[in-house]
Structures are given as structure tokens and as C-alpha cells.
N, C-alpha and C positions, 0 to 999 in steps of 0.2 A: 624548185619553188615550193612544191607541195611538201617536201621533206622539211623545209625551213619552218613551215607553218606548224607541223607536228612537233618540232623541236621547241618552239616557243610556247606551245600549249602545255607542255609538260613541266615547264619551270613555274614553280609556285611563287606567288607574291609573298611579301613579308607578312601581310595581314592574314592570308590563308594559312601560312605556316604556324603563326601564333594561335589561330583558331583550332587547328589540328592538335597542337600541343595541349591546349586547354581542354578539349574534348577527351583526349587520352587520359589526362589527369582525373577528370570527372569519372570516366569509366573505371579507373583503378579504385577510386574512392567508393563508388557504388559496389564494386566487386568485394572490397574489404568489408563494407557494411553488411552486405548480404551474407558473407562468410561468418561474420561475427554473430549474426542472428541465428544462423544454422547451428553454430557451436553452442550458443546459449540454449537453444531448444534441446539439443542432445544432452547437455549438462543438466537441464531441468528434468528430463525424463529418466535420469538414472534412478533406479528404484531404491527405496529406503530399506536398510537391513536391520533386523532386530538385534539388540545387544543381549549377550548372555546374562550380564549383571547390570541392572539399571543403577543410575547414580543421580544424585541431586545436584542441580546447578542453580543455586539461588532460589528465589521465591517468585511466585506469580500472584498478582492481585486482580480480582475480578468482581463483578456484581453478582449477587445471589438474591433470591426472594426471601423476605423476612418471614419469621415463624407465623405471624398472624395471617399473612396472605396464603401461606401453605395450607392453613387449616380451612380457608374459605373454599367454596365450591368453584370459584373462578381461578384456582391455582394453575391449572394447565393453560388457561388462556394467557395469563401474565407470564408464564414460563415461555410460551411461544413468542411473545413480544420481546422478552429479554434475550432470546437467542438471536433476534434480528438487530438489536441495538447494543449488545454487551461489548465492553472493551476490556483488553487484557494489558497489564503493565508488568514488566519483569524487573527484578532488582537483585543484586548480589546479597544484600542484607535484608532482614525482615522489616526494617523501619520505613523504607521508601522515602528517603530524605534527599534533598538537593541543597547545594551550597548557594548562599545568597549573601550579598554584601549589605551590611547595615551599620551606618556610622563608622565606616572604615574597617569594621571587623567582619570576618566571615562567620556566618551562623548557618545552622542547618534548619531548613523549613520542609514540612511535609509536601510531597508532590501532589498536585491536584489530579483527580481522575474523574471524568464525567462520562455519562452515557453518550453514545454516538448520535449526532444530529444527522437526520436524513436529508440529503439534497433533493432538489425537485426531480432529478433523474432517478434516484433511488426510490423516491415516493411513487413514481409511475412505472417502475421496473416490474415486469411480470415475474421475474425470478424471486423477488422478495415476497410477493403475494400478500400484501397488506389487505385484510378484510375491512369492510366498512365499519365494523365494531371496533377494530384495532385503530383505525384512523381517528376515531373520536377522542382518543387519549393523547393526541399530538396537537401542538400549537404551532401555527405558522409564524415565522419571523423573517425579516429581511436583514441581510448583512452586506455591508459595503466592501467590495474588493478593490484595494487601492491600485493593484497592478493593472486590472482591466478597466478600472474606473466605472464599475457597474454595481448594481445591487442584485444579490442572489437570494432566492428563497430557501430557507431551511426549516425543518420540522423537528421540534423538540418534544420529548415525552413530558407530560404535565405532572403526573403523580410520582415524584421521585421517592417518596416515603415508602413505596412498596418494595424497594430494593436496598440492599445494604452491601458494603464492601466486605469481601472475604479474602484471606491470605492463606495460601497453601504452598508446600514445597514444589518446586518445578522439577519433576522427575524426567530424566532423559531415558527413553526406552528404545529409540531407533537412531541410526546415523546414516548419512549418505556418504559412500566411499568417494575418495578423491581420485580422479583419473589424471595421471601426470601428463599423458599425451594431450588431453584436452586443455590443460592448464598452459602448456607450451604454446 
């Protein structure tokens, strides 16, 4: 009689079998996700190797301080602000154009490039270290996010005339070797 009880307890119901299968699949997914993250970290930590001969790969456009601001005594102050909000744009050709349709024809229009707007997280982030004097040159604005259906605060630099766009060749000096074992 006792042996029969043990026999029945070992037989799993359909519901418990499905649950076990589902848990097993979830474990495999978690394991693959963890492995993917490990491989990504290993791939990211591969050191850059300097090239013997540098080569040019297109052009880079960025903001720089105008000549009048460079001659002022606050040049270093505005250079520090620019390091925190500068943006870089890369292009194969020097003109930085994009295609646009106008009246059924495709025309080329210059790409817009703006200074970076600081989010409220970046505004309070101690890594950026905005001083009280630097904060005076920013204006707060609210922007609606249609995905989250909320308004977010952004901070824009007020005196845009202090910076001008510059273009220079994008020179490649280092490369990261490809590990075929990791790619597999």
C-alpha cells in the first residue's frame, strides 16, 4: 500500500510538466542572455591598436569657439562649456548633405547640427560638474514625449553666437582587431 502511494506521487500532472518545460526554456534564455553580455564586455575591452599609417575616412563637423570669443578673457570658460555640449557629425563628403523630396524631385539639403540639450538627469549629474556660473547660460524648456505621454525638462544653451561650425578631415589613427572566435 505504501509503495503505491510513492508511485502515484512521482507521476507528474500535465500542468506541472508544462510548468517545468516553461521554466527550463526561461533558464536557457537567461543563460544565453548572460553569455551574450559576457561576450559583449570581452569584445568591448579589446584594446585599440595604433596604425602605422593613418588614413582619412570622410570628414567630421563640430562646433568651435569663434575668434572674438577666443580673444576675450572668458575664452577658457566657454571652452569648458563647449566640451560638455559639443556634438560631432560624420560624412563621407565635405558638404554634409541629405536627400529630401520636394515637388516629386529629390534635392539635397544641408543637415542640421545643433548643440546638445542637457536633460534633467545630466543637469544634476555630478560627472558633468556644471558650475553655478555655467548654469546661467542655459534656458529650461519642456518637451512632450509622445511615447511616454509626459513632459520632460531640457536645458538649452542661450548664446549660440559664441560657437561656429568647423569641418576637418576624419583621420583614423587606431583600429580594434576582430576576434573571429568571439564573432562565432
